[in-house]
N, CA, C and O atoms as CSV, one atom per row, in Angstrom:
chain,resi,resn,atom,element,x,y,z
A,1,MET,N,N,68.734,-33.441,17.572
A,1,MET,CA,C,67.433,-34.061,19.268
A,1,MET,C,C,66.675,-35.253,18.924
A,1,MET,O,O,66.220,-35.553,17.820
A,2,ILE,N,N,66.602,-35.899,20.036
A,2,ILE,CA,C,65.266,-36.689,20.182
A,2,ILE,C,C,64.569,-36.459,21.722
A,2,ILE,O,O,64.891,-36.621,22.899
A,3,TYR,N,N,62.981,-35.799,20.653
A,3,TYR,CA,C,61.981,-35.879,22.378
A,3,TYR,C,C,61.606,-37.327,22.022
A,3,TYR,O,O,61.455,-37.754,20.877
A,4,VAL,N,N,61.444,-38.200,23.457
A,4,VAL,CA,C,60.262,-39.360,23.757
A,4,VAL,C,C,59.284,-38.506,24.433
A,4,VAL,O,O,59.586,-37.590,25.197
A,5,VAL,N,N,58.388,-38.768,24.192
A,5,VAL,CA,C,57.310,-38.418,25.280
A,5,VAL,C,C,55.846,-39.981,25.404
A,5,VAL,O,O,55.158,-40.629,24.616
A,6,ASP,N,N,55.963,-39.937,26.188
A,6,ASP,CA,C,55.258,-41.513,27.163
A,6,ASP,C,C,54.446,-41.651,28.862
A,6,ASP,O,O,55.072,-41.609,29.921
A,7,ASP,N,N,53.692,-41.735,28.795
A,7,ASP,CA,C,53.887,-41.701,30.362
A,7,ASP,C,C,54.146,-43.465,31.297
A,7,ASP,O,O,53.808,-43.780,32.439
A,8,ASP,N,N,54.656,-44.051,30.528
A,8,ASP,CA,C,54.616,-44.730,30.663
A,8,ASP,C,C,56.053,-44.681,31.374
A,8,ASP,O,O,56.950,-44.602,30.535
A,9,GLU,N,N,56.435,-44.703,32.489
A,9,GLU,CA,C,58.027,-44.227,32.855
A,9,GLU,C,C,59.080,-45.104,32.790
A,9,GLU,O,O,60.277,-44.820,32.831
A,10,PRO,N,N,58.553,-46.223,32.682
A,10,PRO,CA,C,59.654,-47.579,32.454
A,10,PRO,C,C,59.960,-47.551,31.057
A,10,PRO,O,O,61.089,-47.839,30.661
A,11,THR,N,N,59.261,-47.304,30.474
A,11,THR,CA,C,59.051,-47.780,28.901
A,11,THR,C,C,59.848,-46.105,27.900
A,11,THR,O,O,60.225,-46.040,26.730
A,12,ARG,N,N,59.838,-45.167,28.831
A,12,ARG,CA,C,60.212,-43.649,28.538
A,12,ARG,C,C,61.871,-43.705,28.997
A,12,ARG,O,O,62.766,-43.359,28.226
A,13,GLN,N,N,62.090,-44.154,30.260
A,13,GLN,CA,C,63.545,-43.834,30.688
A,13,GLN,C,C,64.176,-45.006,29.939
A,13,GLN,O,O,65.069,-44.558,29.220
A,14,SER,N,N,64.069,-46.263,29.829
A,14,SER,CA,C,64.290,-47.672,28.785
A,14,SER,C,C,64.787,-46.716,27.465
A,14,SER,O,O,65.892,-46.342,27.072
A,15,LEU,N,N,63.541,-46.539,27.040
A,15,LEU,CA,C,64.414,-45.585,25.351
A,15,LEU,C,C,64.773,-44.570,25.167
A,15,LEU,O,O,64.991,-44.280,23.990
A,16,CYS,N,N,65.051,-43.353,26.404
A,16,CYS,CA,C,65.716,-42.469,26.452
A,16,CYS,C,C,66.825,-43.317,26.258
A,16,CYS,O,O,67.438,-43.316,25.190
A,17,TYR,N,N,67.203,-44.215,27.435
A,17,TYR,CA,C,68.601,-44.443,28.137
A,17,TYR,C,C,69.398,-45.039,26.406
A,17,TYR,O,O,70.353,-44.527,25.822
A,18,VAL,N,N,68.778,-45.939,26.095
A,18,VAL,CA,C,69.911,-47.195,25.243
A,18,VAL,C,C,69.800,-45.757,23.863
A,18,VAL,O,O,70.838,-45.568,23.228
A,19,LEU,N,N,68.187,-44.599,23.411
A,19,LEU,CA,C,69.054,-44.056,22.342
A,19,LEU,C,C,70.358,-43.623,23.009
A,19,LEU,O,O,71.410,-43.954,22.461
A,20,GLU,N,N,70.391,-42.872,24.211
A,20,GLU,CA,C,71.239,-42.183,24.337
A,20,GLU,C,C,72.659,-43.138,24.285
A,20,GLU,O,O,73.370,-42.274,23.772
A,21,ILE,N,N,73.401,-44.088,24.420
A,21,ILE,CA,C,74.084,-45.075,24.218
A,21,ILE,C,C,74.579,-45.400,22.967
A,21,ILE,O,O,75.572,-46.033,22.610
A,22,LEU,N,N,73.108,-44.479,21.990
A,22,LEU,CA,C,73.380,-45.138,20.564
A,22,LEU,C,C,74.219,-43.826,19.845
A,22,LEU,O,O,74.758,-43.697,18.746
A,23,GLY,N,N,74.015,-42.710,21.303
A,23,GLY,CA,C,74.556,-41.392,20.297
A,23,GLY,C,C,74.033,-40.326,20.707
A,23,GLY,O,O,74.576,-39.603,21.542
A,24,TYR,N,N,72.927,-40.093,20.182
A,24,TYR,CA,C,71.429,-39.743,19.606
A,24,TYR,C,C,71.231,-38.352,21.494
A,24,TYR,O,O,70.990,-38.688,22.653
A,25,ASN,N,N,71.435,-37.179,21.008
A,25,ASN,CA,C,70.890,-36.264,22.648
A,25,ASN,C,C,69.467,-36.409,22.571
A,25,ASN,O,O,68.927,-35.766,21.671
A,26,VAL,N,N,68.626,-37.213,23.422
A,26,VAL,CA,C,67.709,-37.231,24.145
A,26,VAL,C,C,67.232,-36.549,25.068
A,26,VAL,O,O,67.959,-36.265,26.020
A,27,THR,N,N,65.969,-36.138,25.027
A,27,THR,CA,C,64.876,-35.541,25.817
A,27,THR,C,C,64.171,-36.362,26.192
A,27,THR,O,O,63.841,-37.166,25.321
A,28,GLY,N,N,63.466,-36.643,27.912
A,28,GLY,CA,C,61.898,-37.362,27.584
A,28,GLY,C,C,61.017,-36.260,28.742
A,28,GLY,O,O,61.470,-35.427,29.526
A,29,PHE,N,N,59.475,-36.713,28.423
A,29,PHE,CA,C,58.418,-36.147,29.153
A,29,PHE,C,C,57.884,-37.132,29.002
A,29,PHE,O,O,57.930,-37.960,28.092
A,30,GLY,N,N,57.249,-37.069,30.073
A,30,GLY,CA,C,55.863,-37.486,30.602
A,30,GLY,C,C,54.927,-37.414,30.475
A,30,GLY,O,O,54.490,-38.536,30.735
A,31,SER,N,N,53.974,-36.657,30.157
A,31,SER,CA,C,53.088,-36.160,28.701
A,31,SER,C,C,53.347,-35.293,27.903
A,31,SER,O,O,54.413,-34.677,27.937
A,32,ALA,N,N,52.218,-35.037,26.843
A,32,ALA,CA,C,52.493,-34.351,25.656
A,32,ALA,C,C,52.403,-33.058,26.147
A,32,ALA,O,O,52.868,-32.054,25.607
A,33,THR,N,N,51.528,-33.141,27.629
A,33,THR,CA,C,50.478,-31.301,27.656
A,33,THR,C,C,52.767,-30.916,28.209
A,33,THR,O,O,53.327,-30.084,27.495
A,34,ALA,N,N,53.561,-31.535,29.267
A,34,ALA,CA,C,54.957,-30.947,29.523
A,34,ALA,C,C,55.188,-31.430,28.471
A,34,ALA,O,O,55.086,-32.650,28.596
A,35,PHE,N,N,55.435,-31.175,27.528
A,35,PHE,CA,C,56.916,-31.245,26.086
A,35,PHE,C,C,55.919,-29.828,25.847
A,35,PHE,O,O,56.374,-28.729,26.162
A,36,LEU,N,N,54.726,-29.941,25.347
A,36,LEU,CA,C,54.523,-29.102,24.959
A,36,LEU,C,C,54.681,-27.362,24.731
A,36,LEU,O,O,54.594,-26.437,23.922
A,37,GLU,N,N,55.100,-27.901,26.684
A,37,GLU,CA,C,55.663,-26.493,27.664
A,37,GLU,C,C,56.969,-26.069,27.607
A,37,GLU,O,O,57.439,-25.016,28.038
A,38,GLN,N,N,57.462,-26.884,27.097
A,38,GLN,CA,C,59.394,-27.204,26.905
A,38,GLN,C,C,58.991,-27.108,26.543
A,38,GLN,O,O,57.900,-26.766,26.998
A,39,TRP,N,N,59.183,-27.257,24.922
A,39,TRP,CA,C,59.369,-27.461,23.462
A,39,TRP,C,C,59.118,-26.117,22.499
A,39,TRP,O,O,58.069,-25.735,21.982
A,40,SER,N,N,60.473,-25.531,22.445
A,40,SER,CA,C,60.297,-24.241,21.798
A,40,SER,C,C,60.026,-24.065,19.805
A,40,SER,O,O,60.632,-24.461,18.808
A,41,GLU,N,N,59.545,-23.751,19.909
A,41,GLU,CA,C,58.531,-23.742,17.543
A,41,GLU,C,C,60.295,-23.803,16.905
A,41,GLU,O,O,60.603,-24.066,15.743
A,42,ALA,N,N,61.013,-23.562,17.756
A,42,ALA,CA,C,62.354,-23.486,16.210
A,42,ALA,C,C,62.955,-24.283,16.762
A,42,ALA,O,O,64.147,-23.974,16.760
A,43,ALA,N,N,62.763,-25.189,17.258
A,43,ALA,CA,C,63.654,-26.766,17.786
A,43,ALA,C,C,62.858,-27.024,16.504
A,43,ALA,O,O,61.760,-26.671,16.072
A,44,GLY,N,N,64.219,-28.049,15.932
A,44,GLY,CA,C,63.860,-29.213,15.001
A,44,GLY,C,C,63.885,-30.029,15.967
A,44,GLY,O,O,63.587,-29.829,17.144
A,45,GLY,N,N,64.467,-31.528,15.154
A,45,GLY,CA,C,64.417,-33.041,15.682
A,45,GLY,C,C,63.419,-34.103,14.794
A,45,GLY,O,O,63.001,-34.279,13.650
A,46,ILE,N,N,63.338,-34.751,16.334
A,46,ILE,CA,C,62.607,-36.218,15.840
A,46,ILE,C,C,61.744,-36.339,17.172
A,46,ILE,O,O,62.436,-36.175,18.177
A,47,LEU,N,N,60.667,-36.538,17.371
A,47,LEU,CA,C,59.768,-36.935,18.589
A,47,LEU,C,C,59.448,-37.857,18.242
A,47,LEU,O,O,59.317,-38.230,17.076
A,48,ILE,N,N,59.138,-38.758,19.816
A,48,ILE,CA,C,58.899,-40.277,19.349
A,48,ILE,C,C,57.371,-40.051,20.030
A,48,ILE,O,O,56.930,-39.019,20.538
A,49,SER,N,N,57.017,-40.752,19.946
A,49,SER,CA,C,54.915,-40.551,21.295
A,49,SER,C,C,54.556,-41.374,21.642
A,49,SER,O,O,55.477,-42.136,21.349
A,50,ASP,N,N,53.874,-41.935,22.093
A,50,ASP,CA,C,53.554,-43.172,22.722
A,50,ASP,C,C,52.227,-42.499,21.966
A,50,ASP,O,O,52.227,-41.271,22.048
A,51,ILE,N,N,51.146,-43.048,21.278
A,51,ILE,CA,C,49.573,-42.982,20.776
A,51,ILE,C,C,48.951,-42.466,22.126
A,51,ILE,O,O,48.549,-41.305,22.200
A,52,ARG,N,N,48.864,-43.418,23.300
A,52,ARG,CA,C,48.098,-43.576,24.358
A,52,ARG,C,C,48.333,-43.170,25.218
A,52,ARG,O,O,48.618,-43.929,26.144
A,53,MET,N,N,48.356,-41.645,25.434
A,53,MET,CA,C,48.148,-41.138,26.536
A,53,MET,C,C,46.987,-40.430,27.674
A,53,MET,O,O,46.581,-39.352,27.241
A,54,PRO,N,N,46.470,-40.756,28.823
A,54,PRO,CA,C,45.553,-40.270,29.353
A,54,PRO,C,C,45.386,-37.904,29.337
A,54,PRO,O,O,44.467,-37.086,29.290
A,55,ASP,N,N,46.630,-37.876,29.398
A,55,ASP,CA,C,46.459,-36.270,29.020
A,55,ASP,C,C,45.943,-35.730,28.224
A,55,ASP,O,O,44.953,-34.999,28.188
A,56,LEU,N,N,47.085,-36.327,27.060
A,56,LEU,CA,C,46.840,-35.833,24.739
A,56,LEU,C,C,47.550,-36.675,24.873
A,56,LEU,O,O,48.530,-37.065,25.506
A,57,ASP,N,N,46.763,-36.947,24.026
A,57,ASP,CA,C,47.009,-38.490,23.363
A,57,ASP,C,C,48.204,-38.077,22.263
A,57,ASP,O,O,48.467,-36.881,22.141
A,58,GLY,N,N,48.820,-38.920,21.581
A,58,GLY,CA,C,49.422,-38.592,20.497
A,58,GLY,C,C,49.527,-37.696,19.186
A,58,GLY,O,O,50.229,-36.861,18.615
A,59,ILE,N,N,48.094,-38.597,19.079
A,59,ILE,CA,C,47.605,-38.286,17.242
A,59,ILE,C,C,47.138,-36.879,17.512
A,59,ILE,O,O,47.035,-36.223,16.476
A,60,SER,N,N,46.706,-35.985,19.048
A,60,SER,CA,C,46.373,-34.764,19.318
A,60,SER,C,C,47.385,-34.423,19.137
A,60,SER,O,O,47.446,-33.847,18.051
A,61,LEU,N,N,48.628,-34.474,19.823
A,61,LEU,CA,C,49.883,-34.223,19.551
A,61,LEU,C,C,50.077,-33.346,18.646
A,61,LEU,O,O,49.818,-32.151,18.508
A,62,ALA,N,N,50.842,-34.566,17.745
A,62,ALA,CA,C,50.961,-34.541,16.122
A,62,ALA,C,C,50.183,-33.329,15.617
A,62,ALA,O,O,50.768,-32.464,14.964
A,63,ARG,N,N,48.736,-33.228,15.932
A,63,ARG,CA,C,47.897,-32.610,14.980
A,63,ARG,C,C,48.317,-30.822,15.385
A,63,ARG,O,O,48.675,-29.837,14.739
A,64,ARG,N,N,48.004,-31.161,16.911
A,64,ARG,CA,C,48.501,-29.596,17.303
A,64,ARG,C,C,50.295,-29.359,17.305
A,64,ARG,O,O,50.526,-28.262,17.812
A,65,LEU,N,N,51.217,-29.870,17.004
A,65,LEU,CA,C,52.712,-29.868,16.357
A,65,LEU,C,C,51.911,-29.272,14.393
A,65,LEU,O,O,51.685,-28.161,13.913
A,66,ARG,N,N,51.784,-30.335,13.988
A,66,ARG,CA,C,51.070,-29.758,11.989
A,66,ARG,C,C,50.901,-28.745,12.132
A,66,ARG,O,O,51.596,-27.985,11.459
A,67,ASP,N,N,49.624,-27.997,13.332
A,67,ASP,CA,C,49.370,-26.618,12.981
A,67,ASP,C,C,49.366,-25.784,13.430
A,67,ASP,O,O,48.528,-24.883,13.458
A,68,ARG,N,N,50.950,-25.975,14.194
A,68,ARG,CA,C,52.463,-24.549,14.528
A,68,ARG,C,C,52.817,-24.501,13.797
A,68,ARG,O,O,53.764,-23.730,13.646
A,69,GLY,N,N,52.263,-25.430,12.553
A,69,GLY,CA,C,53.880,-25.058,11.746
A,69,GLY,C,C,55.417,-26.661,11.849
A,69,GLY,O,O,56.464,-26.738,11.206
A,70,ALA,N,N,55.135,-27.138,12.373
A,70,ALA,CA,C,56.751,-26.989,13.276
A,70,ALA,C,C,57.705,-28.430,12.430
A,70,ALA,O,O,57.257,-29.444,11.894
A,71,SER,N,N,58.720,-28.095,12.560
A,71,SER,CA,C,59.299,-29.432,11.984
A,71,SER,C,C,59.645,-30.497,12.310
A,71,SER,O,O,60.100,-31.370,11.571
A,72,LEU,N,N,59.508,-30.539,13.213
A,72,LEU,CA,C,59.442,-32.352,13.544
A,72,LEU,C,C,58.874,-33.068,13.037
A,72,LEU,O,O,57.679,-33.160,12.752
A,73,GLN,N,N,59.858,-33.753,12.850
A,73,GLN,CA,C,59.826,-35.398,11.878
A,73,GLN,C,C,59.343,-36.141,13.090
A,73,GLN,O,O,59.889,-35.707,14.105
A,74,ILE,N,N,58.131,-37.541,13.414
A,74,ILE,CA,C,57.086,-37.805,14.050
A,74,ILE,C,C,57.543,-39.102,13.999
A,74,ILE,O,O,57.985,-39.561,12.945
A,75,ILE,N,N,57.491,-39.718,14.964
A,75,ILE,CA,C,57.540,-41.313,15.036
A,75,ILE,C,C,55.953,-41.679,16.130
A,75,ILE,O,O,55.765,-41.109,17.205
A,76,LEU,N,N,55.337,-42.343,15.748
A,76,LEU,CA,C,54.454,-42.623,16.921
A,76,LEU,C,C,54.123,-43.765,17.157
A,76,LEU,O,O,53.627,-44.400,16.226
A,77,VAL,N,N,54.284,-44.422,18.486
A,77,VAL,CA,C,54.206,-45.775,19.036
A,77,VAL,C,C,53.303,-46.463,19.663
A,77,VAL,O,O,52.974,-46.100,20.792
A,78,SER,N,N,52.877,-47.284,19.232
A,78,SER,CA,C,52.055,-47.905,20.425
A,78,SER,C,C,51.335,-49.483,20.235
A,78,SER,O,O,51.218,-50.001,19.125
A,79,GLY,N,N,50.720,-50.377,21.970
A,79,GLY,CA,C,50.413,-51.261,21.568
A,79,GLY,C,C,49.444,-51.598,21.252
A,79,GLY,O,O,49.216,-52.760,21.591
A,80,HIS,N,N,48.616,-51.082,20.675
A,80,HIS,CA,C,47.053,-51.166,20.487
A,80,HIS,C,C,47.117,-50.379,18.720
A,80,HIS,O,O,46.750,-49.221,18.519
A,81,THR,N,N,47.717,-51.419,17.488
A,81,THR,CA,C,47.150,-49.987,16.243
A,81,THR,C,C,46.509,-51.108,15.512
A,81,THR,O,O,46.341,-52.277,15.860
A,82,ASP,N,N,46.054,-50.223,13.955
A,82,ASP,CA,C,45.188,-51.017,13.453
A,82,ASP,C,C,45.409,-49.686,12.200
A,82,ASP,O,O,45.710,-48.498,12.314
A,83,ALA,N,N,45.077,-50.609,10.946
A,83,ALA,CA,C,44.658,-49.132,10.145
A,83,ALA,C,C,44.249,-48.517,10.122
A,83,ALA,O,O,44.615,-47.665,9.313
A,84,MET,N,N,42.849,-48.189,11.092
A,84,MET,CA,C,42.032,-47.417,10.893
A,84,MET,C,C,42.608,-46.633,11.806
A,84,MET,O,O,41.957,-45.591,11.736
A,85,ILE,N,N,43.870,-46.428,13.050
A,85,ILE,CA,C,45.174,-45.582,13.768
A,85,ILE,C,C,46.257,-45.606,12.497
A,85,ILE,O,O,46.996,-44.628,12.391
A,86,ARG,N,N,46.307,-46.064,12.088
A,86,ARG,CA,C,47.946,-46.302,11.570
A,86,ARG,C,C,47.646,-44.705,10.434
A,86,ARG,O,O,48.624,-44.001,10.180
A,87,ARG,N,N,46.033,-44.267,9.781
A,87,ARG,CA,C,46.169,-43.614,8.913
A,87,ARG,C,C,45.877,-42.131,9.722
A,87,ARG,O,O,46.366,-41.016,9.541
A,88,GLU,N,N,44.725,-42.694,10.821
A,88,GLU,CA,C,44.816,-41.058,11.331
A,88,GLU,C,C,46.412,-39.979,12.026
A,88,GLU,O,O,46.644,-38.777,11.897
A,89,ALA,N,N,47.321,-41.224,12.831
A,89,ALA,CA,C,48.232,-40.720,12.819
A,89,ALA,C,C,49.210,-40.127,11.868
A,89,ALA,O,O,50.044,-39.256,12.114
A,90,ILE,N,N,48.925,-40.863,10.506
A,90,ILE,CA,C,49.897,-40.140,9.376
A,90,ILE,C,C,48.960,-38.755,8.970
A,90,ILE,O,O,49.245,-37.561,9.063
A,91,GLU,N,N,47.693,-39.456,8.471
A,91,GLU,CA,C,46.951,-37.938,8.637
A,91,GLU,C,C,47.736,-36.563,9.557
A,91,GLU,O,O,48.288,-35.535,9.165
A,92,ALA,N,N,47.518,-37.023,10.682
A,92,ALA,CA,C,48.229,-35.698,11.330
A,92,ALA,C,C,49.116,-35.645,12.328
A,92,ALA,O,O,49.150,-35.409,13.536
A,93,GLY,N,N,50.259,-36.118,10.902
A,93,GLY,CA,C,51.401,-35.584,10.149
A,93,GLY,C,C,52.326,-36.191,11.168
A,93,GLY,O,O,53.185,-35.669,11.880
A,94,ALA,N,N,51.818,-37.742,11.016
A,94,ALA,CA,C,53.901,-38.604,11.581
A,94,ALA,C,C,54.783,-39.091,10.631
A,94,ALA,O,O,54.280,-39.469,9.573
A,95,ALA,N,N,55.695,-39.150,10.733
A,95,ALA,CA,C,56.350,-39.811,9.337
A,95,ALA,C,C,56.405,-41.023,9.390
A,95,ALA,O,O,57.011,-41.554,8.459
A,96,VAL,N,N,55.755,-42.029,10.578
A,96,VAL,CA,C,55.765,-43.554,10.683
A,96,VAL,C,C,55.115,-43.575,11.576
A,96,VAL,O,O,54.753,-42.478,12.001
A,97,VAL,N,N,54.506,-45.204,12.518
A,97,VAL,CA,C,53.666,-45.521,13.351
A,97,VAL,C,C,54.182,-46.302,13.128
A,97,VAL,O,O,54.371,-46.609,11.951
A,98,LEU,N,N,54.921,-47.382,14.678
A,98,LEU,CA,C,55.079,-48.152,14.652
A,98,LEU,C,C,54.631,-49.062,15.656
A,98,LEU,O,O,54.179,-48.376,16.573
A,99,GLU,N,N,54.529,-50.409,15.953
A,99,GLU,CA,C,53.745,-50.837,16.885
A,99,GLU,C,C,54.301,-51.773,17.732
A,99,GLU,O,O,54.594,-52.794,17.110
A,100,LYS,N,N,54.627,-51.839,19.205
A,100,LYS,CA,C,54.698,-51.914,20.219
A,100,LYS,C,C,54.608,-53.554,20.933
A,100,LYS,O,O,53.507,-53.891,21.370
A,101,PRO,N,N,55.776,-54.540,21.035
A,101,PRO,CA,C,56.594,-54.394,21.390
A,101,PRO,C,C,57.859,-53.980,19.889
A,101,PRO,O,O,58.330,-54.963,19.316
A,102,PHE,N,N,58.198,-52.870,19.500
A,102,PHE,CA,C,58.721,-52.998,17.710
A,102,PHE,C,C,60.334,-53.649,18.371
A,102,PHE,O,O,60.499,-53.919,19.561
A,103,GLU,N,N,61.298,-53.789,17.393
A,103,GLU,CA,C,62.761,-54.046,17.165
A,103,GLU,C,C,63.604,-52.709,17.359
A,103,GLU,O,O,63.555,-51.688,16.674
A,104,LEU,N,N,64.084,-52.878,18.039
A,104,LEU,CA,C,65.663,-52.293,18.510
A,104,LEU,C,C,65.729,-51.162,16.648
A,104,LEU,O,O,64.853,-50.398,16.244
A,105,ASP,N,N,66.683,-51.409,16.155
A,105,ASP,CA,C,66.969,-51.781,14.818
A,105,ASP,C,C,65.821,-51.179,13.947
A,105,ASP,O,O,66.163,-50.353,13.102
A,106,VAL,N,N,64.223,-51.565,14.080
A,106,VAL,CA,C,63.776,-51.241,12.555
A,106,VAL,C,C,63.709,-49.604,13.710
A,106,VAL,O,O,63.580,-48.703,12.881
A,107,LEU,N,N,63.735,-49.088,14.820
A,107,LEU,CA,C,63.236,-47.620,15.191
A,107,LEU,C,C,65.210,-46.794,14.636
A,107,LEU,O,O,65.639,-45.912,13.892
A,108,VAL,N,N,65.683,-47.682,15.468
A,108,VAL,CA,C,66.983,-47.310,14.338
A,108,VAL,C,C,66.459,-46.800,13.320
A,108,VAL,O,O,65.776,-45.778,13.397
A,109,ALA,N,N,66.776,-47.654,11.800
A,109,ALA,CA,C,66.309,-47.736,10.896
A,109,ALA,C,C,65.991,-46.796,10.494
A,109,ALA,O,O,66.597,-46.066,9.709
A,110,GLU,N,N,64.067,-46.533,11.398
A,110,GLU,CA,C,64.008,-44.771,11.082
A,110,GLU,C,C,63.845,-43.728,11.314
A,110,GLU,O,O,63.111,-42.899,10.775
A,111,LEU,N,N,64.856,-43.616,12.570
A,111,LEU,CA,C,66.096,-42.116,13.160
A,111,LEU,C,C,66.884,-42.400,11.459
A,111,LEU,O,O,66.774,-41.405,10.742
A,112,GLY,N,N,67.240,-42.978,11.141
A,112,GLY,CA,C,68.428,-43.095,9.743
A,112,GLY,C,C,67.977,-42.107,9.467
A,112,GLY,O,O,68.288,-40.968,9.816
A,113,CYS,N,N,66.985,-42.573,8.631
A,113,CYS,CA,C,66.058,-42.116,7.264
A,113,CYS,C,C,64.716,-40.849,8.042
A,113,CYS,O,O,63.526,-41.088,7.840
A,114,LEU,N,N,65.026,-39.919,8.663
A,114,LEU,CA,C,64.291,-38.894,9.424
A,114,LEU,C,C,65.001,-38.197,9.524
A,114,LEU,O,O,64.606,-37.031,9.508
A,115,ALA,N,N,66.672,-38.485,9.711
A,115,ALA,CA,C,67.528,-37.653,10.698
A,115,ALA,C,C,67.535,-36.643,9.464
A,115,ALA,O,O,68.134,-35.571,9.546
């Protein structure tokens, strides 16, 4: 199961669509709060989340999941990354940090490594 969390609806829908075509089971959420309200701690899988979102950013989401002992693998994405943001994301529990726009084959390779 792949969870996609991004407040930008076209981006979220496009990513979900492409991943579904590639055979993944995908569920999208428009906010980190919506994801947390529906996510079950017993569920595994991979989370792909934007870093910059208005209600709860992706790094804070990763921290909450880490603090809960979640078994999710986390990929954080952002159009604005630097060394400090990458370090903070990894310390929060992200396995991968990708900068937008990223190539689909790079994301698929990372998914293959995390699955």
